GUNU-896170 format. One line per 4 residues: number of its first residue (from 1); for each residue z, y, x of N, C-alpha, C, CB. Coordinates in nm, 2 decimals, m for minus. Glycine has a CB too. Layout:
N
NUM	Z Y X Z Y X Z Y X Z Y X; ...
! end
This chain:
263
1	11.79 8.39 8.20 11.79 8.45 8.08 11.93 8.43 7.99 11.68 8.40 8.02; 11.94 8.53 7.91 12.07 8.50 7.84 12.15 8.60 7.84 12.14 8.39 7.89; 12.19 8.66 7.71 12.28 8.79 7.73 12.41 8.76 7.63 12.20 8.94 7.67; 12.51 8.83 7.63 12.64 8.81 7.57 12.60 8.81 7.42 12.75 8.93 7.62
5	12.70 8.78 7.34 12.70 8.79 7.20 12.69 8.92 7.14 12.82 8.73 7.15; 12.68 9.03 7.22 12.65 9.16 7.16 12.61 9.24 7.25 12.76 9.22 7.09; 12.53 9.34 7.21 12.50 9.46 7.30 12.56 9.58 7.26 12.36 9.48 7.30; 12.61 9.64 7.36 12.69 9.77 7.32 12.57 9.88 7.27 12.78 9.84 7.47
9	12.62 9.95 7.19 12.52 10.05 7.10 12.46 10.14 7.21 12.60 10.15 6.98; 12.55 10.19 7.32 12.49 10.27 7.41 12.38 10.22 7.53 12.61 10.33 7.48; 12.39 10.08 7.51 12.32 10.01 7.61 12.19 9.97 7.54 12.41 9.90 7.66; 12.17 9.96 7.41 12.06 9.89 7.32 11.94 9.99 7.34 12.10 9.88 7.14
13	11.83 9.93 7.35 11.69 9.99 7.35 11.66 10.01 7.22 11.58 9.91 7.43; 11.66 9.91 7.14 11.62 9.88 7.01 11.75 9.88 6.92 11.54 9.75 6.99; 11.75 9.97 6.80 11.87 9.97 6.73 11.82 9.97 6.58 11.96 10.11 6.76; 11.86 9.87 6.51 11.84 9.88 6.36 11.98 9.88 6.30 11.76 9.74 6.30
17	11.99 10.01 6.22 12.12 10.07 6.16 12.12 10.07 6.03 12.15 10.19 6.21; 12.20 9.97 5.96 12.23 9.98 5.82 12.11 9.98 5.73 12.29 10.09 5.80; 12.02 9.90 5.76 11.89 9.90 5.70 11.89 9.82 5.56 11.79 9.82 5.80; 11.87 9.90 5.44 11.84 9.84 5.33 11.69 9.86 5.28 11.93 9.89 5.24
21	11.64 9.75 5.22 11.52 9.75 5.15 11.50 9.69 5.02 11.43 9.70 5.22; 11.46 9.76 4.92 11.44 9.70 4.79 11.30 9.76 4.74 11.57 9.73 4.69; 11.23 9.66 4.65 11.11 9.68 4.60 11.12 9.70 4.45 11.03 9.58 4.64; 11.04 9.78 4.40 11.04 9.79 4.26 11.01 9.67 4.20 10.96 9.89 4.21
25	11.07 9.65 4.07 11.05 9.54 3.98 11.01 9.59 3.84 11.16 9.44 3.97; 10.89 9.55 3.81 10.86 9.57 3.66 10.96 9.57 3.55 10.78 9.48 3.62; 10.99 9.68 3.50 11.08 9.66 3.37 11.23 9.63 3.42 11.02 9.54 3.27; 11.27 9.66 3.53 11.41 9.62 3.58 11.45 9.69 3.71 11.41 9.47 3.60
29	11.57 9.64 3.74 11.63 9.71 3.85 11.55 9.67 3.99 11.79 9.67 3.85; 11.54 9.75 4.10 11.45 9.72 4.23 11.51 9.59 4.28 11.47 9.85 4.34; 11.43 9.52 4.34 11.47 9.38 4.40 11.52 9.41 4.55 11.33 9.28 4.41; 11.64 9.38 4.58 11.68 9.40 4.71 11.63 9.28 4.82 11.83 9.40 4.70
33	11.57 9.33 4.91 11.54 9.23 5.02 11.62 9.24 5.15 11.40 9.24 5.05; 11.67 9.33 5.18 11.76 9.36 5.30 11.87 9.45 5.24 11.67 9.42 5.42; 12.02 9.41 5.31 12.12 9.48 5.27 12.19 9.52 5.40 12.20 9.40 5.17; 12.21 9.64 5.43 12.30 9.68 5.56 12.26 9.60 5.67 12.45 9.66 5.54
37	12.14 9.58 5.70 12.12 9.51 5.82 12.14 9.58 5.97 11.99 9.47 5.82; 12.21 9.54 6.05 12.23 9.61 6.18 12.22 9.50 6.30 12.38 9.69 6.19; 12.13 9.55 6.41 12.12 9.47 6.51 12.09 9.57 6.62 12.02 9.36 6.50; 12.14 9.53 6.73 12.11 9.60 6.87 12.04 9.51 6.97 12.24 9.66 6.94
41	11.94 9.54 7.03 11.86 9.46 7.12 11.85 9.53 7.24 11.74 9.42 7.06; 11.86 9.47 7.36 11.86 9.54 7.50 11.73 9.53 7.54 11.96 9.48 7.62; 11.70 9.62 7.64 11.57 9.61 7.71 11.55 9.49 7.77 11.56 9.71 7.81; 11.44 9.42 7.75 11.41 9.30 7.81 11.46 9.17 7.73 11.47 9.31 7.96
45	11.53 9.19 7.64 11.59 9.09 7.57 11.50 9.02 7.47 11.70 9.15 7.52; 11.52 8.89 7.46 11.45 8.80 7.35 11.54 8.77 7.24 11.40 8.66 7.41; 11.50 8.83 7.12 11.61 8.80 7.01 11.52 8.73 6.89 11.69 8.96 6.95; 11.57 8.61 6.86 11.51 8.55 6.74 11.58 8.57 6.62 11.49 8.41 6.77
49	11.50 8.62 6.51 11.55 8.64 6.38 11.53 8.51 6.30 11.49 8.75 6.31; 11.63 8.43 6.27 11.62 8.31 6.20 11.67 8.31 6.06 11.69 8.21 6.27; 11.60 8.25 5.99 11.63 8.24 5.83 11.53 8.16 5.74 11.63 8.39 5.77; 11.59 8.13 5.64 11.49 8.05 5.54 11.38 8.15 5.50 11.57 7.98 5.40
53	11.29 8.08 5.45 11.17 8.16 5.38 11.22 8.25 5.27 11.05 8.05 5.32; 11.17 8.38 5.25 11.21 8.46 5.15 11.34 8.53 5.18 11.22 8.39 5.03; 11.38 8.53 5.30 11.53 8.60 5.32 11.50 8.75 5.36 11.62 8.51 5.46; 11.38 8.79 5.40 11.34 8.92 5.43 11.32 8.95 5.58 11.44 9.01 5.38
57	11.30 8.83 5.66 11.27 8.85 5.80 11.15 8.93 5.83 11.27 8.73 5.86; 11.03 8.91 5.74 10.90 8.97 5.78 10.92 9.10 5.74 10.78 8.90 5.71; 10.98 9.15 5.63 11.00 9.28 5.58 11.07 9.35 5.69 11.08 9.27 5.44; 11.19 9.30 5.76 11.24 9.35 5.87 11.16 9.39 5.99 11.32 9.28 5.90
61	11.09 9.30 6.02 10.98 9.32 6.13 10.89 9.42 6.11 10.90 9.22 6.15; 10.84 9.45 5.99 10.75 9.54 5.95 10.82 9.68 5.95 10.69 9.49 5.80; 10.96 9.67 5.93 11.02 9.80 5.92 11.03 9.86 6.07 11.16 9.79 5.85; 11.05 9.76 6.15 11.08 9.80 6.34 10.93 9.83 6.35 11.14 9.64 6.47
65	10.83 9.77 6.30 10.70 9.81 6.35 10.65 9.94 6.28 10.60 9.69 6.31; 10.73 9.99 6.18 10.69 10.12 6.13 10.59 10.12 6.02 10.64 10.19 6.23; 10.56 9.98 5.97 10.46 9.97 5.88 10.53 9.98 5.73 10.37 9.84 5.90; 10.66 9.98 5.73 10.73 10.00 5.61 10.85 10.10 5.63 10.79 9.86 5.55
69	10.88 10.20 5.55 10.99 10.26 5.54 11.10 10.21 5.47 10.96 10.37 5.51; 11.23 10.18 5.54 11.35 10.13 5.45 11.38 10.23 5.34 11.48 10.11 5.54; 11.45 10.16 5.25 11.51 10.23 5.14 11.63 10.33 5.19 11.56 10.12 5.03; 11.72 10.27 5.30 11.81 10.33 5.35 11.82 10.28 5.50 11.92 10.33 5.27
73	11.89 10.36 5.58 11.93 10.32 5.72 11.80 10.36 5.80 11.98 10.16 5.74; 11.81 10.33 5.92 11.70 10.35 6.02 11.69 10.28 6.13 11.70 10.47 6.06; 11.58 10.28 6.19 11.53 10.21 6.33 11.54 10.31 6.44 11.38 10.15 6.32; 11.60 10.28 6.55 11.58 10.38 6.66 11.53 10.29 6.79 11.73 10.45 6.69
77	11.44 10.36 6.85 11.38 10.32 6.98 11.41 10.42 7.10 11.20 10.31 6.95; 11.48 10.37 7.19 11.54 10.47 7.29 11.61 10.60 7.22 11.42 10.52 7.38; 11.66 10.58 7.11 11.74 10.69 7.05 11.64 10.77 6.95 11.82 10.80 7.17; 11.52 10.73 6.95 11.42 10.82 6.86 11.40 10.74 6.74 11.27 10.84 6.93
81	11.41 10.79 6.61 11.38 10.72 6.49 11.24 10.69 6.50 11.41 10.79 6.37; 11.22 10.55 6.43 11.09 10.50 6.41 11.03 10.55 6.27 11.10 10.34 6.42; 10.93 10.62 6.27 10.88 10.67 6.14 10.73 10.61 6.11 10.89 10.83 6.14; 10.67 10.53 6.21 10.54 10.48 6.18 10.51 10.39 6.28 10.43 10.59 6.17
85	10.39 10.34 6.27 10.33 10.25 6.39 10.32 10.31 6.51 10.21 10.20 6.36; 10.31 10.25 6.63 10.30 10.32 6.77 10.25 10.19 6.87 10.46 10.39 6.83; 10.19 10.25 6.98 10.15 10.15 7.06 10.25 10.08 7.16 10.05 10.22 7.14; 10.36 10.15 7.15 10.49 10.11 7.23 10.54 9.99 7.16 10.60 10.23 7.23
89	10.50 9.95 7.02 10.53 9.83 6.96 10.43 9.77 6.91 10.62 9.85 6.86; 10.39 9.64 6.95 10.27 9.56 6.90 10.32 9.45 6.83 10.17 9.51 7.01; 10.24 9.39 6.75 10.28 9.29 6.64 10.18 9.16 6.65 10.28 9.36 6.48; 10.23 9.06 6.65 10.15 8.94 6.64 10.20 8.86 6.50 10.17 8.84 6.78
93	10.09 8.84 6.41 10.12 8.80 6.28 10.10 8.65 6.28 10.04 8.87 6.18; 10.14 8.61 6.18 10.13 8.45 6.14 9.99 8.39 6.13 10.21 8.42 6.01; 9.91 8.48 6.06 9.77 8.43 6.01 9.67 8.42 6.13 9.69 8.53 5.88; 9.59 8.34 6.13 9.49 8.34 6.25 9.39 8.43 6.26 9.44 8.23 6.26
97	9.36 8.52 6.18 9.26 8.61 6.14 9.31 8.76 6.18 9.23 8.59 5.98; 9.36 8.76 6.30 9.40 8.89 6.35 9.31 8.96 6.44 9.53 8.87 6.42; 9.21 8.88 6.49 9.13 8.95 6.58 9.01 9.02 6.51 9.09 8.84 6.69; 8.95 9.12 6.55 8.84 9.19 6.49 8.71 9.11 6.50 8.83 9.32 6.55
101	8.66 9.07 6.39 8.54 8.96 6.40 8.41 9.01 6.46 8.49 8.91 6.25; 8.39 9.16 6.47 8.28 9.21 6.51 8.28 9.24 6.67 8.25 9.33 6.44; 8.41 9.19 6.74 8.41 9.19 6.87 8.44 9.06 6.93 8.48 9.29 6.92; 8.39 9.03 7.07 8.42 8.90 7.12 8.59 8.91 7.16 8.31 8.87 7.24
105	8.63 8.79 7.21 8.78 8.78 7.25 8.80 8.89 7.36 8.82 8.62 7.32; 8.72 8.90 7.46 8.73 8.99 7.55 8.71 9.16 7.50 8.62 8.95 7.66; 8.62 9.17 7.41 8.60 9.29 7.35 8.73 9.35 7.26 8.50 9.27 7.27; 8.78 9.25 7.21 8.91 9.28 7.11 9.01 9.33 7.19 8.98 9.15 7.04
109	9.04 9.28 7.33 9.12 9.32 7.42 9.09 9.48 7.48 9.12 9.22 7.51; 8.97 9.48 7.50 8.91 9.60 7.57 8.90 9.72 7.47 8.77 9.57 7.63; 8.88 9.69 7.33 8.88 9.79 7.24 9.02 9.84 7.21 8.83 9.74 7.12; 9.12 9.74 7.20 9.26 9.78 7.19 9.32 9.87 7.29 9.34 9.66 7.20
113	9.26 9.83 7.43 9.32 9.92 7.53 9.28 10.05 7.53 9.30 9.88 7.64; 9.14 10.08 7.49 9.10 10.21 7.48 9.13 10.28 7.37 8.97 10.21 7.49; 9.15 10.20 7.25 9.19 10.29 7.12 9.32 10.34 7.14 9.20 10.20 6.97; 9.41 10.27 7.21 9.55 10.31 7.21 9.59 10.39 7.33 9.64 10.20 7.19
117	9.48 10.42 7.43 9.50 10.49 7.54 9.57 10.43 7.65 9.56 10.60 7.51; 9.60 10.27 7.63 9.68 10.22 7.72 9.59 10.20 7.87 9.74 10.07 7.65; 9.45 10.18 7.84 9.37 10.20 7.97 9.23 10.23 7.93 9.38 10.07 8.05; 9.21 10.37 7.93 9.08 10.42 7.88 8.97 10.39 7.99 9.08 10.58 7.86
121	9.01 10.37 8.09 8.88 10.33 8.19 8.83 10.21 8.16 8.90 10.34 8.34; 8.69 10.20 8.13 8.62 10.08 8.08 8.64 9.95 8.18 8.47 10.11 8.07; 8.61 9.99 8.31 8.62 9.89 8.41 8.76 9.84 8.45 8.55 9.95 8.52; 8.85 9.91 8.44 8.98 9.85 8.43 9.04 9.80 8.32 9.06 9.93 8.46
125	9.00 9.83 8.20 9.01 9.76 8.09 8.96 9.63 8.08 8.98 9.82 8.00; 8.83 9.62 8.13 8.77 9.49 8.14 8.84 9.37 8.23 8.64 9.51 8.20; 8.89 9.46 8.34 8.96 9.37 8.44 9.11 9.31 8.38 8.99 9.47 8.59; 9.18 9.41 8.32 9.30 9.37 8.25 9.26 9.27 8.11 9.39 9.52 8.20
129	9.17 9.28 8.07 9.12 9.19 7.95 9.11 9.04 8.02 8.95 9.25 7.87; 9.04 9.04 8.12 9.02 8.91 8.19 9.14 8.85 8.25 8.94 8.93 8.29; 9.23 8.95 8.31 9.36 8.89 8.34 9.44 8.82 8.22 9.44 9.00 8.41; 9.45 8.90 8.13 9.54 8.84 8.01 9.48 8.72 7.96 9.57 8.95 7.88
133	9.35 8.71 7.95 9.30 8.59 7.88 9.31 8.47 7.99 9.13 8.61 7.83; 9.32 8.49 8.12 9.34 8.39 8.20 9.49 8.35 8.18 9.32 8.43 8.34; 9.57 8.44 8.17 9.72 8.41 8.17 9.76 8.32 8.05 9.81 8.55 8.17; 9.67 8.35 7.94 9.70 8.27 7.82 9.62 8.15 7.81 9.69 8.34 7.70
137	9.55 8.11 7.91 9.48 8.00 7.91 9.33 8.00 7.83 9.57 7.89 7.85; 9.28 8.12 7.85 9.15 8.15 7.76 9.01 8.17 7.88 9.18 8.30 7.65; 9.04 8.15 7.98 8.92 8.17 8.08 8.83 8.08 8.03 8.96 8.15 8.23; 8.69 8.15 8.04 8.58 8.07 8.00 8.56 8.10 7.84 8.62 7.92 8.04
141	8.64 8.16 7.78 8.62 8.19 7.62 8.61 8.34 7.61 8.75 8.15 7.54; 8.60 8.42 7.72 8.59 8.57 7.72 8.48 8.62 7.61 8.55 8.63 7.86; 8.37 8.55 7.59 8.25 8.58 7.53 8.24 8.52 7.37 8.13 8.52 7.62; 8.35 8.44 7.36 8.34 8.36 7.21 8.38 8.47 7.10 8.45 8.23 7.19
145	8.32 8.44 7.01 8.35 8.52 6.88 8.46 8.47 6.82 8.25 8.52 6.78; 8.56 8.55 6.74 8.67 8.48 6.68 8.65 8.38 6.59 8.74 8.58 6.63; 8.55 8.37 6.52 8.51 8.25 6.41 8.48 8.13 6.49 8.38 8.28 6.30; 8.46 8.12 6.61 8.43 8.01 6.68 8.54 7.94 6.77 8.33 8.04 6.76
149	8.68 8.01 6.75 8.77 7.98 6.81 8.87 7.90 6.71 8.82 8.09 6.86; 8.96 7.80 6.78 9.04 7.72 6.70 9.16 7.81 6.67 9.08 7.59 6.78; 9.26 7.76 6.58 9.38 7.85 6.54 9.47 7.87 6.65 9.46 7.78 6.43; 9.49 7.76 6.75 9.58 7.80 6.85 9.51 7.90 6.96 9.63 7.67 6.92
153	9.38 7.89 6.97 9.31 8.00 7.06 9.31 8.14 7.01 9.17 7.96 7.09; 9.30 8.14 6.86 9.31 8.27 6.82 9.45 8.34 6.84 9.29 8.27 6.68; 9.56 8.26 6.82 9.69 8.32 6.84 9.71 8.35 7.00 9.80 8.23 6.79; 9.65 8.25 7.08 9.68 8.31 7.22 9.60 8.43 7.24 9.65 8.21 7.34
157	9.48 8.43 7.17 9.39 8.56 7.20 9.47 8.69 7.14 9.23 8.55 7.13; 9.54 8.67 7.02 9.62 8.77 6.96 9.74 8.82 7.06 9.68 8.71 6.84; 9.80 8.71 7.13 9.91 8.74 7.22 9.87 8.81 7.35 9.99 8.61 7.26; 9.74 8.77 7.38 9.67 8.85 7.51 9.66 8.98 7.49 9.54 8.81 7.54
161	9.61 9.00 7.36 9.57 9.15 7.32 9.70 9.25 7.31 9.48 9.15 7.17; 9.82 9.18 7.25 9.93 9.24 7.24 9.98 9.28 7.38 10.01 9.17 7.16; 10.01 9.19 7.45 10.07 9.21 7.59 9.98 9.30 7.69 10.08 9.07 7.66; 9.86 9.28 7.66 9.75 9.37 7.75 9.82 9.53 7.73 9.57 9.37 7.67
165	9.86 9.56 7.63 9.90 9.69 7.59 10.01 9.73 7.67 9.93 9.71 7.45; 10.10 9.64 7.72 10.23 9.64 7.80 10.33 9.72 7.71 10.21 9.72 7.94; 10.35 9.66 7.59 10.43 9.72 7.49 10.59 9.74 7.53 10.40 9.63 7.35; 10.66 9.82 7.49 10.78 9.82 7.50 10.87 9.72 7.43 10.82 9.93 7.47
169	10.82 9.69 7.29 10.86 9.59 7.22 10.76 9.50 7.15 10.95 9.63 7.13; 10.77 9.38 7.18 10.67 9.29 7.11 10.74 9.23 6.96 10.63 9.16 7.22; 10.68 9.24 6.86 10.73 9.20 6.75 10.62 9.07 6.70 10.75 9.33 6.66; 10.69 8.95 6.67 10.62 8.83 6.64 10.66 8.76 6.52 10.63 8.73 6.75
173	10.58 8.76 6.42 10.61 8.71 6.28 10.56 8.56 6.26 10.54 8.80 6.16; 10.66 8.47 6.32 10.62 8.33 6.29 10.47 8.29 6.35 10.62 8.31 6.14; 10.45 8.34 6.47 10.33 8.33 6.52 10.26 8.18 6.55 10.33 8.41 6.63; 10.34 8.09 6.56 10.30 7.97 6.58 10.33 7.86 6.46 10.37 7.93 6.70
177	10.38 7.91 6.36 10.40 7.82 6.26 10.30 7.74 6.19 10.46 7.89 6.16; 10.19 7.78 6.20 10.08 7.72 6.13 10.00 7.63 6.24 9.99 7.83 6.07; 10.04 7.61 6.36 9.98 7.53 6.46 10.05 7.38 6.45 10.00 7.59 6.60; 9.97 7.29 6.49 10.03 7.16 6.50 10.14 7.14 6.62 9.91 7.07 6.51
181	10.20 7.04 6.63 10.31 7.02 6.71 10.29 7.03 6.85 10.36 6.90 6.69; 10.19 6.99 6.88 10.17 6.98 7.03 10.11 7.11 7.07 10.06 6.86 7.07; 10.02 7.18 6.99 9.96 7.32 7.02 10.07 7.42 7.02 9.85 7.36 6.91; 10.17 7.41 6.92 10.27 7.48 6.92 10.36 7.49 7.04 10.33 7.46 6.82
185	10.39 7.36 7.08 10.47 7.37 7.22 10.38 7.42 7.33 10.52 7.23 7.25; 10.26 7.42 7.31 10.19 7.48 7.45 10.19 7.62 7.43 10.03 7.44 7.49; 10.17 7.68 7.30 10.19 7.83 7.28 10.33 7.87 7.32 10.18 7.86 7.12; 10.43 7.79 7.28 10.56 7.85 7.32 10.57 7.85 7.48 10.68 7.75 7.26
189	10.51 7.77 7.55 10.54 7.74 7.70 10.47 7.87 7.74 10.47 7.59 7.76; 10.35 7.91 7.68 10.27 8.03 7.74 10.34 8.16 7.72 10.13 8.04 7.67; 10.41 8.16 7.59 10.48 8.29 7.56 10.63 8.30 7.69 10.54 8.26 7.37; 10.69 8.18 7.70 10.80 8.18 7.79 10.74 8.24 7.94 10.86 8.03 7.79
193	10.64 8.18 7.96 10.59 8.24 8.10 10.54 8.38 8.11 10.47 8.16 8.15; 10.49 8.43 7.99 10.45 8.57 7.99 10.57 8.65 8.00 10.38 8.60 7.88; 10.66 8.61 7.90 10.79 8.70 7.89 10.87 8.71 8.02 10.89 8.63 7.77; 10.86 8.58 8.09 10.94 8.58 8.24 10.86 8.70 8.33 10.92 8.42 8.32
197	10.73 8.72 8.31 10.65 8.79 8.40 10.66 8.94 8.36 10.51 8.74 8.40; 10.62 8.96 8.24 10.63 9.11 8.19 10.76 9.15 8.14 10.54 9.15 8.08; 10.85 9.09 8.08 11.00 9.11 8.05 10.98 9.21 7.93 11.10 9.17 8.18; 10.89 9.20 7.82 10.90 9.27 7.72 11.02 9.25 7.62 10.78 9.25 7.65
201	11.07 9.35 7.55 11.17 9.34 7.45 11.10 9.27 7.33 11.23 9.48 7.40; 11.16 9.14 7.29 11.08 9.06 7.18 11.19 9.05 7.06 11.02 8.90 7.25; 11.13 9.08 6.95 11.20 9.04 6.82 11.11 8.94 6.75 11.23 9.17 6.73; 11.16 8.81 6.75 11.07 8.70 6.70 11.13 8.63 6.59 11.03 8.59 6.81
205	11.04 8.65 6.47 11.10 8.58 6.35 11.05 8.44 6.34 11.07 8.64 6.22; 11.14 8.35 6.32 11.11 8.21 6.28 11.21 8.14 6.17 11.11 8.12 6.42; 11.16 8.04 6.13 11.24 7.96 6.04 11.28 7.82 6.11 11.16 7.93 5.89; 11.24 7.80 6.23 11.25 7.68 6.31 11.36 7.70 6.41 11.12 7.65 6.37
209	11.45 7.62 6.38 11.57 7.61 6.46 11.54 7.61 6.61 11.64 7.48 6.43; 11.46 7.47 6.64 11.44 7.44 6.77 11.36 7.55 6.83 11.37 7.32 6.77; 11.25 7.62 6.78 11.18 7.72 6.84 11.27 7.83 6.87 11.07 7.75 6.76; 11.37 7.89 6.80 11.47 7.98 6.82 11.55 7.95 6.94 11.55 8.00 6.71
213	11.60 7.82 6.96 11.70 7.77 7.04 11.60 7.77 7.19 11.77 7.60 6.98; 11.49 7.73 7.19 11.40 7.72 7.29 11.39 7.86 7.36 11.27 7.67 7.23; 11.34 7.96 7.29 11.28 8.07 7.34 11.38 8.19 7.36 11.17 8.11 7.27; 11.51 8.19 7.28 11.57 8.31 7.25 11.68 8.33 7.36 11.62 8.31 7.10
217	11.71 8.46 7.38 11.84 8.49 7.46 11.95 8.49 7.36 11.84 8.63 7.54; 11.92 8.55 7.23 12.03 8.56 7.13 11.96 8.51 7.01 12.11 8.71 7.11; 12.03 8.47 6.89 11.98 8.43 6.78 12.05 8.52 6.66 12.01 8.26 6.76; 11.98 8.59 6.58 12.03 8.67 6.47 11.99 8.59 6.35 11.97 8.81 6.47
221	12.10 8.54 6.27 12.09 8.45 6.15 12.09 8.55 6.03 12.20 8.34 6.14; 11.98 8.56 5.96 11.96 8.65 5.84 11.99 8.56 5.72 11.80 8.71 5.83; 12.08 8.59 5.65 12.13 8.50 5.52 12.03 8.55 5.40 12.30 8.53 5.48; 11.97 8.44 5.34 11.88 8.47 5.24 11.95 8.51 5.09 11.80 8.34 5.22
225	12.07 8.47 5.10 12.16 8.52 4.98 12.20 8.66 4.98 12.29 8.43 4.97; 12.27 8.68 5.10 12.32 8.82 5.12 12.23 8.93 5.18 12.43 8.81 5.21; 12.10 8.87 5.22 12.01 8.96 5.27 12.05 9.05 5.41 11.97 9.04 5.16; 12.14 8.98 5.47 12.19 9.07 5.60 12.22 8.97 5.69 12.32 9.16 5.57
229	12.24 9.01 5.82 12.29 8.91 5.93 12.41 8.88 5.92 12.27 8.95 6.06; 12.43 8.74 5.93 12.57 8.69 5.91 12.63 8.64 6.06 12.57 8.56 5.81; 12.55 8.62 6.15 12.59 8.57 6.28 12.48 8.61 6.37 12.61 8.41 6.28; 12.52 8.65 6.48 12.44 8.67 6.61 12.50 8.60 6.73 12.44 8.82 6.65
233	12.43 8.51 6.77 12.48 8.41 6.86 12.42 8.41 6.98 12.46 8.29 6.82; 12.49 8.39 7.10 12.41 8.39 7.24 12.35 8.25 7.24 12.50 8.42 7.37; 12.23 8.23 7.30 12.16 8.11 7.31 12.18 8.04 7.43 12.03 8.14 7.29; 12.26 7.91 7.43 12.26 7.84 7.55 12.18 7.71 7.56 12.39 7.82 7.57
237	12.10 7.72 7.44 11.99 7.59 7.45 12.05 7.47 7.43 11.93 7.58 7.58; 12.16 7.46 7.36 12.24 7.35 7.37 12.22 7.27 7.22 12.40 7.38 7.40; 12.24 7.14 7.22 12.23 7.07 7.09 12.35 7.10 7.00 12.24 6.92 7.12; 12.46 7.15 7.06 12.58 7.20 6.97 12.52 7.32 6.89 12.73 7.26 7.07
241	12.46 7.42 6.98 12.43 7.53 6.91 12.32 7.50 6.80 12.37 7.64 7.00; 12.24 7.41 6.81 12.14 7.35 6.71 12.20 7.32 6.58 12.07 7.23 6.76; 12.30 7.24 6.60 12.39 7.18 6.51 12.45 7.31 6.41 12.51 7.10 6.59; 12.51 7.39 6.50 12.58 7.53 6.43 12.47 7.59 6.36 12.65 7.65 6.53
245	12.36 7.60 6.40 12.26 7.68 6.32 12.21 7.60 6.19 12.13 7.71 6.41; 12.20 7.46 6.21 12.16 7.40 6.11 12.28 7.42 5.99 12.12 7.25 6.15; 12.39 7.43 6.03 12.52 7.43 5.94 12.50 7.56 5.87 12.68 7.43 6.03; 12.48 7.67 5.93 12.46 7.80 5.90 12.35 7.83 5.78 12.42 7.87 6.03
249	12.23 7.76 5.81 12.13 7.77 5.73 12.15 7.69 5.60 12.01 7.74 5.80; 12.21 7.56 5.61 12.24 7.49 5.50 12.33 7.54 5.41 12.27 7.37 5.55; 12.42 7.62 5.48 12.55 7.66 5.39 12.48 7.78 5.30 12.70 7.71 5.48; 12.44 7.89 5.37 12.38 8.00 5.31 12.51 8.08 5.23 12.27 7.94 5.21
253	12.49 8.19 5.16 12.60 8.26 5.08 12.54 8.27 4.94 12.64 8.40 5.14; 12.62 8.29 4.86 12.57 8.30 4.72 12.54 8.46 4.69 12.68 8.23 4.61; 12.41 8.49 4.64 12.39 8.64 4.64 12.49 8.71 4.56 12.25 8.67 4.59; 12.52 8.84 4.59 12.57 8.92 4.50 12.53 8.93 4.36 12.58 9.03 4.54
257	12.59 8.99 4.25 12.57 9.02 4.13 12.47 9.14 4.14 12.71 9.05 4.05; 12.36 9.12 4.06 12.26 9.24 4.05 12.31 9.35 4.04 12.18 9.25 3.96; 12.25 9.47 4.09 12.32 9.60 4.07 12.21 9.70 4.07 12.42 9.63 4.18; 12.22 9.80 3.99 12.11 9.90 4.00 12.12 9.99 4.13 12.12 9.99 3.88
261	11.98 9.98 4.19 11.96 10.05 4.32 11.86 10.16 4.31 11.93 9.95 4.41; 11.90 10.27 4.35 11.79 10.40 4.35 11.72 10.39 4.48 11.87 10.55 4.33; 11.61 10.47 4.50 11.54 10.49 4.60 11.57 10.61 4.67 11.42 10.49 4.57
! end
């Protein structure tokens, strides 16, 4: 694993181009969350978006997922503008309650496969669900209801469901941040194994430097003050890189003076 510090635009599968996002503020100018964010991601690449809380990381992920439309700029997948959600982009969120409570763990995956058309055949969907649950360490839990699972099991179930769809892009919004240290390490190891096997393109949001260094091919640092990427670094999994990232997050940048922004 590992890519160079940049991906040429013509080689990028996922392109984030000059994305701005601002939300209305009562009685005042809109609040800017993202400003001129640009990033190119190659097919099969794992890119971590690293930054402090409140820096716009989750907002950017929702724009790539098609759940939000940017104020300005655009997102392209294989050269086609993203205008809404699609099964080629699946998302794993931070909270534990992503699984549908009226389906078992197996039923959640089978439903998603049929609903999206990824595998309409019931028997094949059942086999794929069983396969993905085994690969995420959940064999024997197929008939369990979501409310009977631990937080770590729920997150692994959500990951199994997402990858069962064989997405082009896997979007992950701090999926392991609420887990304890040991469970988080196990979940990261599971993700590493699955990414090595299926090679999805991954955009992974985190505020954890160690997690970014462990998992990513490249790390894009999103500055909370400027609301844009200030560094995109190749990941060599070294202590020197950890120290560099710590310095970048500690330093930050002063936010620009407020300006009126239209939509």
